[in-house]
N, C-alpha and C positions, 0 to 999 in steps of 0.2 A: 639572265641570258641576253646576249646581244640580239639585235634584230635578226631574225632567222634568214631573211632575204640577203643580208650582208654576210652571214656566217656560213651558209651552206658550202660555197665554193672554196672555203679557206681551210677546211679541216682535212688533215691527211692522217691516215692510219696505215699500219702494216697489215696488208691482207693480200690474198692470192687470187688472181684471175683463174677461172676454170680454163684449162688448156695450157698453162705454163708447164715447161718441162725442164728448166734449168735447176739443178740441185747443188746447193753449196752447204758443206758441213761447217757449222760455226756455233759457238755459244752465243745466244742472243744478247747476253749481258756484256759481251766483249766490245761490241761496236756501237751500241746505241744507248743513249742516256736513259731513254724511256722505252720499254717494250711492253707487250701484252702481259708479261709476268709481273710487271710493276704497276700495271694500270688498274683502273676501277678502285681506287683507294678513297675517293671522296665523291660527294654529290656532284661537284664540278666535272669530275671525270665522266660520270654517267651522262651528264647533260651534253658534254662535248661529243661523246661517242654517239649519242642519239642524233645530234646534228649531222654527224658524219654518215649516219644511215640515210639521211635525206639526200645527200650529195649525188648519188647515182641517178636520182630522178631527173637531174639536169642533163644527163648524158643520153637520155632516151628520146630526144626530140626528133631523131630520124624516123621513129615509129609514126610520128604525126605525118611527116612527108610521105612515108610509105603508104599510109592508109588512103591517101588521095591519088598519088601517082599510079598505084596499082589498080585504080578504079576508073570510072568515067568522069571523075571530077577534074583531073588535071593531067598534064603531060610533063615529061622530064624537062624539056627545053634545053637551054645551055647554048654554048658557042658553036658546037658542031657535034657530029655523031660520036666523037671520042671524048667529049667533055662530060665529066661526072658519069663515067661508064656505069657505075653501080646503079644510078637512077635510070639510065637508058635501058639496061637489062630488065629492070622491073617494069618500065613502061611498055617495052616490046614483048613482055612475057617470054624472055629468053634468058632466064636467070641461071648463072653458073653457081656451082656449090661453093666456089671461093669468093663470091661477092662480098666485099669488105663491109658493106652496110649490115649484113646479117651477123657477121662475126663481131662487129662492134656492139650491136644490140644484145647479142648473147652474152658477151663479156660484161657489158654494163649491168644488165639485169642480175646476173649471177654475182657480180661484185656487191650489189645491193643485198642479195640473199645472204651472202657471206657475212656482211657487216651486221645485219639484223640477227642472224643466227648466233653470232659471237655474243652480242649483248643479251639476247634471250637466254643463252646457255649460262650466263653468269648473273642472272637476275637476283637470285637468292644469296649468292656469295661469290666473291671474286676468286681468282686463281689461287690465292693464298689461303682460301677458306674463311675469310673474314666476311661478316654480314654488314653491308652498308645500307642503312635505312635513312630515308629523308622524306619530307612532305612532298607529295606529288609524284612519287616514284611509280605508283600504279598507273596513273594517267600517262606518264612519260612512256611506259611500256605499251600502252594502248596505241600510241603513235608508231612505235616500232612494229607492232603486229600488223597495223594497217599497211606499213611500208612493205613488209614481206609479202603480203597479199597482192599489193600493187605490182611488185616485181614479177611475181609468178603469173599474174593476169597478163602482163605484157608478153611473157614467154609463151603461155599457152595459146593466146589468140594468134601469135605469129607462127609458132612451130608445132602446136598440137601437143603430143606426148613429149614431156621433157623430164630431165633428171630432177627428182624430188628429194631433198634432204632438209631437215629442219632442226636437228638436235646438236649440230656442231658446225664449225667453220671448216671448209675443205682444206686439206693440206696436200702436199705433193704426193704422199703415199696413197691418196685416194684416187688419183688419176688412173683410169682404166678399170676401176673396180665398180663403178656405178653405171647403171643403165637407165634408159628412159622409163618413166612410169606412165600408166594410162592417164590421160588428161582428166578423167573423172576423179581419180585420186588426188590430183593436184587441185582441182576445184574444191574438193572436200576439205583440203587443208586451208585453202583461202577462206572458206566459210568459217572454219574454226578460228582462224586468226581474226577475222573481222568481227565475229560475235564476241570474242574476248575484248577487242578494241572498243566496241560499242558499250560494253558493260562498264568501262572505266573512264572513257574519254568525257571531257566536259563539252557542253553545247557551244561554248565560246572560249577562245584563247586570248591571253593578254598580248600575244604577238601575232601579227598578221602572217599567214603562211603556215602556221602550225595546224596540224590535223585536228578536226573536231569530231564529235559524235555524228554530226550530220554528214560529214564527208565519208565516214566509215559506212553509214547507212546507205548513202548514195552508191558507193562502190559495190556494196553487198547486193543492192537491188539490181545493179547492172550485171553482176556475175550470175544472179538468179535468172535474168533474162537470157543470157547466153546459154544457160542450161535448160531453158524453157520451164523453169520452176515459177510459174506465174502466181500461183496461190501464195507462195512464200514472198514473192516480190511486192505484192500489193501493200501489206502493212508496213514493211520497212521503208518503202518509198513514200508512203503516206506521212510518215514521221517527218520526212524532209520537206514535203509539200507544205506541211503545217508549220514549218520552222520560220525563222526570221527573214527569209529571202523574199525578194521582189524582182520583177522584170524592169530593166532600165528602159526608159521610153525610146531612146535613140540607140540602135544597135551599134552604130559607129563608136559611140562613147565607151563601150565595154573594152575596146582594144586600144584605147589611148592610155598613156601613163597614169592619168588621174582615174582611169577606170579599173586599175588593178585592185584586186581584193575588195571589189565593190559589193553592192547589195545582191547582185546576181551570182556572185562567186561562191561556189560550194567547196571547190578545191582547185588551187593553182600551184603549179610548179614554179618556185621562186627563182629569179635570176637577179644578179647584180653585177655592177662593174666598178664598185667603189675602189677596189684594188685590182685593176685589170691585169690579168695574166694571159699570155697567149703562147701557143705552141702549134705550129703548122703541122706537126706530126701527130697531134692529138686535138683536132679542132673541136670535138664535142665535150672535152673534159672540163666542164665547169667554168669555162672562161666567158660565158655569156650564151645567149640563145642563138646558136649557129644557124638554125633554120630561118632566122629573119634575113640575114644577108643573102641566103640562097634565092629568095623569092623577089628581090628588088629588081627594078628596071635597070638594064645595062646602060651605063653612060648617062644616067639621069642628071640633068643640070638645069639651072635657071638662076633667077635673081636670088638675093639673100632672103627674100620673103617666101621662096618656095620651101615647104616644110619637109621635103623628102630627100633621102640619100639614095645613091645608086646601089645596084646589087648585081647579081649574076644571072638573072633571067632563067632560073630553074623553077620547077613546081608551078607551072603556069595553068591557071584555071581554063577549062575548055569552054568553047561556045555552047556546047551541050548543057553544061551547068548553068551558064548565063541564061539560056533560053528556057530553062525549067522554071524561072521566076516569072510570076505574073506582073503585069503593069501595076505600079503602085506599091510593090513589095520592097520596103526599104532594105531588105537583106541582100538584094542584088548589088546595090552600090556599096554596101558594107563588106561584101565578100569578093566581088570581082572589080578590079580597077582597070578601066579602059584608058590607057595612057594617051592615045590619039585624041579622044574626047576631052581629056583633062587639058592637054596642050591647047586645043582649039577654044576651050571655054575660059582659059586664063591667059590671054595674049600678053598681059602686062608682066607676066613672070618670065617671058622669053625662054620657054621650055625647050630643051633639046634632049634627045635620047637616041640610043641605038636600038633599032628594031631587033627583037630577039631573033638571032640568026637561025636557030634550029627549032623546028616544030612550033613556030610562032602562032599564037592564038589571038594576039592583040590584047590579052588580059593578064593581070597579075594579081597575086594574093593580097587583097586590101587589108585583111585582118592583121597581117604581120608585115606589111610593107615597111621597109626601113625608113625611119624618120630621124631628122636632125635632133640632137640632144639626148638620144637614147643609147649612145655608145661612147666609149672612150678608149684610150690606149690604142691597141691594134683594132682599127675600126671594124673590120669584117668579123672579128671573133668576140666582140665584147658588147653586143646588144643586150640590154637588161630587161627586155620584154618578158614578162611572166607568160607561161603557157597556161591558157585557160582550159583546165583539164576536165572539170565537171561544172557546168553552169546550171542554174536553176531551170532554165528553159528545157534543158535535156532531161532533168528530173521530171518535169511535167510530162514530157513526151514518153518517158519510160513508164511513168505511172499510168498514163493513158493506155499504152499498149498492154501493160500487165492487167489492168482492169478489164479490158476487152477479151483477153485470152485466158483469164482465170476460169476455173470450173464454174463459178457463179459470176458470170460477166456483169459488169456494172457500166452499162452504156452511158448513163447520165454523167458519171464522174469522168469517164474517158472523153466525152464531148466537152465538158467544162474545161479540162486541162488543154485539150487541143485548141479550143476557142481562145484561151488565154494567150497561147503562143501566136496564133494568127492575128488576133486583135492587135498585139504589139507590132507585128510585122507590117500591118497596113494602116495602123492608127485609126481604125474604125471597126465596126461590127458587121460590115457589109460583105466581107470576104470569107465568111465561115463556110466550112464544108462538113459533111457528115463524117463522124468519126468511125472509120473502118480500120482494120489492121493495115490495109494497103495505104490508106490516106495518111496514117501516122508514120508508116515507113517512108513515104514520100516526103512528109514534112521534116523528118530527120535530115534528109539530104539538104533541104533548103535552109534549115536552121543551123546545121553543123557543118556546112560546106567549108572545106579547107581547114577543118579542125581535126582531121585524121581518123574519122569513124567510118567513112563511106565503104571502103572495101570490106572491112570486118562486119559491117551491117549486112552487106549483100551476102556474105558467107553464112552468117548465123540465121538469116531469114530465108535461105534457100533460093535466092534470086541471082546468085553470082553467074551461073551458067547462061541464063537467058539474057541478062543485062550485058555481060562482058564477052560472051561467046563471039560476037561479031568483031571484037577488037583484038582477037587472038589469044584470049585467055585459055589456058590448058586445063580442062576439067579433071585430068588425071592427078593434078596436084591436090585436089580436095580442099582448095582454099588455104593451103599451107605453104610456107616458104621453106627453103632448104636448110637443114641442119648444117652449120658451117663445116666445110671440108676438114678444117684443122681438128675439129672435135671428132670427126669420123676416124681420122688417122691416129690421133693421140689417145682418145678415150674409148675408141671402139664402138661408138654409138651407131645405131642403124639410121639410114637415110629415109626421108619422107618419099612417098610415091611421086612419080613424075619428074624426078631429078636424077 
């Protein structure tokens, strides 16, 4: 198999987005050389199809931006009040049901579900009834089961109750026949998928970016936390804590190109620009990490020695986030980029930039700040930065929380794991704090700032009303976002409260 980082964005299959309504009668053999009726004949077919199941993970990077802009971590920014309206609505808590960001996330996640369902449906035999066996097939399906759980997890934490289907790929005749399932049922299916994945996945893969047993255990542990199943979370997270991972001494290094898939990486969404493709009508569709360009400094220029590219000045960290860091915490500089201070401290670079015109905070997302050499082709759409989706430090904090909130709380283990994270942050043991549930929640904000978890953490921990109420957050929404209006009209789905 080719390097999965360079393969994910290049695989195309025939599949149907939820919400499509155009119907054309044709014999699939008439127009296409290869269709699903001819597919899954060889080991290579199965592997290629499995890679295609990874592809929609690249399209979900707006969920990362959502998790911070909807919280107290960042603001929408942009050129003016009408720039990137879909982010402005989220920042202002005035979200319309036709907001394109949510339609895109819905379609992307269900495209992933469709692809995984198709492959799972034909695991034992293909459409012709032939059995195709090969070494590593079970482990390959472990990756597919993880991916289906990953797509449903994104759907549930954004929308709550969602359409659940697992035994087939949706066709046009299914539209309007399916309704939303309780999120508890969807979580139950995620658990089934991840337990199946854990049973067959290896602890290490020959290719960077492919899912391992540890990644499946970490995601399962996170899903347990979201359901407050702390007793179940403790042992599964402990397996990852005891795995081959370690904390990188410099937080900055994690987000550099050489930091990708490093010792702290449990799971990363892989991006590449080896064969750059771009389409301004589909900015998120596997052409690179679109979220990187969004957070860059507008008009950022300097001498050839300056390492950064310019961007669009959206998703700007707040001063409230910056002030949450104590003096000496290296995570502040690794998370919030003060462009004015950078220009003043580097006079030889002749730095120039345009102050963010709208909702300027003076800060930018350092973790994914656009850098030279990380893009090609259409510059804005082809950044190859991997999305650091689950890091070892987060696993430590999840394990600390689970141990404190389990029926038989283990204060000692919780303290050990919290200490590990803070010791790395400060480079010493002088900044330790007592491990409490609140101190661990606070630490998650500092450690995972601008990585897309903040809003969802506030919702799951019951803090969203108190923390965001003064910013205009509407508690009637229950921490959920609107079901896309197109799905309401075409599929007859119910809408979430508050919209």
